[in-house]
N, C-alpha and C positions, 0 to 999 in steps of 0.2 A: 563800372571796372574795367579799365581795357587787359585782354585778351592778345596774343598770340599764336594762329592759328599756323602749322606748318604740315602744310599739305605731299605730300611724294607718292611716286607709279603703287598705285599697291602689287606690281608682280618687286620691286623694291622692300617690300613693308620687312622680311627675314631681312634682308643685313640691316638694316633702319637699326628694329625691334632689337636686334643681336648686340646691335653698337651702345645701345642705352644700357642693355643689360648690361653687357661687359665693365660699361663705367660706371655706372653704380658699384658695382663688385669690386672692381677694381677699392675705388672711391671707401667701400666700405669696409674693404682688407686693414690699409691704410691708415684708417681710424680719421677718414676727412671728412665721415657722416657717419650717424649710427646705422647698424642694421637696423632698427626699429623701418628705415628710408622706404624698405622691402613692401610694408607695409602701406605707404598712403601714394606708390608711385607704383610702378608696376604692376601689381598686385592689384590694384582698387579695378574691382571688377568693370565698371566703366569699361578700361586701359582693353583689357582681357575678352570680354565678347566681342571690339573692333577689332583683335589684331589675332588671336589667335585661330579665325581660319587662311588667313596667309602664312600659316606658317609650320614649319618643319615638327611632326614629334619630341626629336628631342627637348626644341627651342620651348615648346608647348610646356613641356616636363618644368626645366627650370626657372619660366615664370611663373605653371604655377606655384614652386617654391618658392615667388617670392615673399609671400607673407611671412612664412617661416625662421625665415632664417636670423627675426632675434630672439626665439622657442628656443629652435639648437645654438646660439649663443653661449646661453644656460644647459642646454639642457646635455650639451655634452662638451668634452677637455673643447680649448680652444688649437689645441695641435689636429681637431677631430675634423673640428665649423674652417676652419684655412684649408683644409685638404678636400672638405667639398665644397670649397670656392674656388679651388683652383682644378678640378675636376672641370665644374662649370667654367669658366675658364676658357680648361685649352678648350671645350666643347663648345660656344661660342666666338670660339677663335676660325674652330676649324667651321664652323656655320659661313660668315664672315670674308674666310679666303673661300668658299669653293662661288660663293655671288661676285667677287671683284671680275669676274674676266664677261660678265655680263650688267653690271654694275651700270644705272641713269643716279646719277647723283644730282638730275634738277631739282632739285628743294624751293618748293613756292611759298612765302610767308606771306601771312597779312593779319594786319591788326581788327578787332574789331571792338564794343562793348556789351557789354551784357550787365541788368541788370544784378 
C-alpha cells in the first residue's frame, strides 16, 4: 500500500491542524461528509497524541470533541449542533488569522510503501 506523508515545521502545526479541522467542519455542515468523519480523522488517538502538544488549549478542546460530533448531531437539535459548529469555526478562523503573519507555507510531501 502506498502512503503520502506530509511534513511541516512544528512551529506551523497549529495553523495546519486548524486548517484541517476547519475544512472538515465546513464539509460536515454542508452535508458533504458525515459527522462520523470526526471519529476516524482528527479524533484518532495517534493523530491527537502527535499534534496536541503543538496546539493551543482552544484548538485542543475542538480536536478532542471531534469524536463526539456524531453523537452531538443526534442528541441535540440540528440548530444547536450547527451553532456549536459555527462557534468552533469562528475559533478556528481566529487561530489561523493569528498565525498568518508568521506562517511558513513550506510543505514537503513524500510517498512511501507500507505492508
